C-alpha positions in Angstrom: 0.0 0.0 0.0 1.4 3.4 -1.0 1.9 6.1 1.6 -0.9 8.1 0.1 -3.3 5.1 0.2 -2.3 4.4 3.8 -2.9 8.0 4.7 -6.4 8.0 3.1 -7.3 4.7 4.8 -6.2 6.0 8.1 -8.4 9.1 7.6 -11.3 6.8 6.8 -10.8 4.7 10.0 -10.4 7.9 12.1 -13.6 9.3 10.7 -15.4 6.0 11.2 -14.2 5.8 14.8 -15.5 9.3 15.5 -18.8 8.7 13.8 -19.4 5.4 15.6 -18.5 6.8 19.0 -21.0 9.7 18.4 -23.9 7.4 17.9 -23.4 6.2 14.3 -23.8 2.5 15.1 -27.5 2.9 14.6 -27.3 5.2 11.6 -28.6 4.1 8.2 -26.4 6.6 6.4 -23.1 5.9 8.1 -21.0 5.6 4.9 -22.1 9.1 3.8 -21.4 10.5 7.3 -17.9 8.8 7.3 -17.1 10.2 3.8 -18.1 13.7 4.8 -16.2 13.5 8.1 -13.1 12.2 6.2 -13.4 14.9 3.5 -13.8 12.2 0.8 -16.2 11.4 -2.0 -18.2 8.2 -1.8 -16.2 6.6 -4.7 -12.9 7.4 -2.9 -14.3 6.0 0.3 -15.2 2.7 -1.5 -11.8 2.6 -3.2 -9.7 2.9 -0.1 -12.1 1.8 2.6 -14.4 -0.7 1.0 -17.9 -1.6 2.3 -19.2 -0.6 5.7 -18.5 -4.1 7.0 -14.9 -3.9 5.7 -14.4 -0.6 7.4 -15.7 -1.9 10.7 -13.6 -5.0 10.4 -10.5 -2.9 9.7 -11.3 -0.6 12.6 -11.7 -3.6 15.0 -8.3 -4.9 13.8 -6.7 -1.5 14.3 -8.1 -1.1 17.8 -7.1 -4.6 18.8 -3.6 -4.0 17.4 -3.3 -0.7 19.3 -4.6 -2.5 22.5 -1.9 -5.2 22.1 0.8 -2.5 21.5 -0.4 -0.9 24.8 -0.1 -4.0 26.9 2.9 -5.6 25.1 5.4 -4.0 27.5 3.4 -5.4 30.4 3.5 -8.9 28.9 7.2 -8.6 28.0 8.1 -7.7 31.5 5.9 -10.3 33.1 6.9 -12.9 35.7 4.9 -16.1 36.1 3.1 -15.3 39.3 -0.4 -14.6 40.6 0.2 -10.9 41.3 1.3 -10.4 37.7 -1.9 -12.1 36.3 -4.0 -10.0 38.6 -2.3 -6.7 37.5 -2.6 -7.7 33.8 -6.3 -8.5 34.1 -7.0 -5.2 35.9 -5.2 -3.4 33.1 -7.1 -5.3 30.4 -10.5 -4.8 32.0 -9.9 -1.2 32.8 -8.8 -0.4 29.3 -11.7 -2.3 27.7 -14.4 -0.8 29.9 -13.0 2.7 29.1 -12.8 2.1 25.4 -15.0 4.7 23.7 -15.9 2.5 20.6 -16.8 -0.6 22.7 -18.8 1.6 25.1 -20.7 3.2 22.2 -21.4 -0.1 20.6 -22.8 -1.6 23.8 -24.8 1.6 24.3 -26.2 1.9 20.8 -26.6 -1.6 19.4 -26.3 -4.1 22.2 -28.3 -6.8 20.4 -25.7 -6.8 17.6 -22.6 -6.3 19.7 -23.0 -8.5 22.7 -23.3 -11.8 20.7 -19.9 -11.0 19.1 -18.3 -11.2 22.5 -20.4 -13.9 24.1 -22.1 -16.6 22.0 -19.7 -15.8 19.1 -16.7 -14.9 21.1 -14.5 -17.4 19.2 -14.0 -14.7 16.5 -12.7 -12.2 19.1 -10.6 -14.8 20.8 -9.0 -15.9 17.5 -8.1 -12.3 16.7 -6.6 -11.7 20.1 -4.7 -15.0 19.9 -3.2 -14.1 16.5 -1.9 -10.8 17.9 -0.9 -11.9 21.5 0.2 -15.5 20.8 3.7 -14.6 19.5 4.3 -12.4 22.5 3.4 -15.1 25.0 5.3 -17.7 22.9 8.5 -15.6 23.1 8.2 -15.7 26.9 7.8 -19.5 26.8 10.8 -19.9 24.4 13.0 -17.8 26.7 12.1 -19.9 29.6 10.3 -17.0 31.4 7.0 -18.9 31.3 6.6 -22.6 31.8 5.8 -24.7 28.7 2.1 -23.9 28.7 -0.3 -23.9 25.8 -0.2 -20.2 24.8 -3.4 -20.4 22.8 -5.4 -22.0 25.7 -4.0 -19.4 28.1 -5.0 -16.5 25.9 -8.4 -18.1 25.2 -9.2 -18.3 29.0 -7.9 -14.9 29.9 -9.7 -13.3 26.9 -13.1 -14.9 27.8 -12.6 -13.9 31.5 -11.9 -10.3 30.5 -14.9 -10.2 28.2 -17.1 -11.4 31.0 -15.9 -8.8 33.4 -16.2 -6.0 30.8 -19.7 -6.9 29.5 -21.6 -8.8 32.3 -22.8 -7.0 35.4 -21.8 -8.7 38.6 -21.4 -8.0 42.3 -17.8 -6.8 41.8 -17.3 -3.2 40.8 -15.1 -3.7 37.7 -14.6 0.1 37.4 -12.9 0.2 40.8 -9.3 -1.2 40.3 -8.8 -2.1 43.9 -12.1 -3.9 44.2 -11.4 -5.7 41.0 -7.9 -6.6 42.2 -9.2 -8.1 45.4 -11.8 -10.1 43.5 -9.2 -11.4 41.1 -6.8 -12.4 43.9 -9.6 -14.4 45.4 -10.4 -16.1 42.2 -6.8 -17.1 41.5 -6.5 -18.2 45.1 -9.4 -20.6 44.6 -7.7 -22.2 41.5 -4.5 -22.6 43.3 -6.2 -24.6 46.1 -8.0 -27.1 43.7 -6.6 -30.5 44.3 -5.4 -32.8 41.6 -6.5 -36.4 41.3 -3.9 -37.4 43.8 -5.4 -35.1 46.4 -2.5 -32.7 46.3 -3.3 -29.0 45.6 -2.3 -27.9 42.2 0.8 -25.7 42.2 0.1 -22.0 42.5 1.5 -19.5 40.0 3.7 -17.9 42.6 
């Protein structure tokens, strides 16, 4: 992709993000609004951005990539212990709950959005795994994580984060300290589960 094409595509995605955050998820004329916001004609929008579904998919991919870039240093500096997992989950949940596009989507079109992260969460999990998998695998290859199945670990953590972001519960997920206490308790439970030989499973610490 040429630099000019990349610049135009970035303008389209920026305009789409603004329009969607401002209530455009429920708009029947969203492409026209995006084109106007980006300062482009409809033919130019189609040429560089594609259909509305393609623009939304590209925007989701861009947001997930930015999210992984944000947390990559935290993963790279990670140690294999329970406190780290708690801190990472608090970071993930806090960022997701404060994300303006996700918040706007849940607000404006919950019937369309919620299934993507619940009954059809496999699509989101696959995207996150494709982006985060190599980071976790590097930790394993360097001996900084035990020889775990990276895909399964990412799958479990992603589904757990989605539940805390989207499903109301007794824990106040917007309060980092309350969330941290809750997560420490949950991880403490898993560490106490016995194996078939009756011996508690080894903790992460």
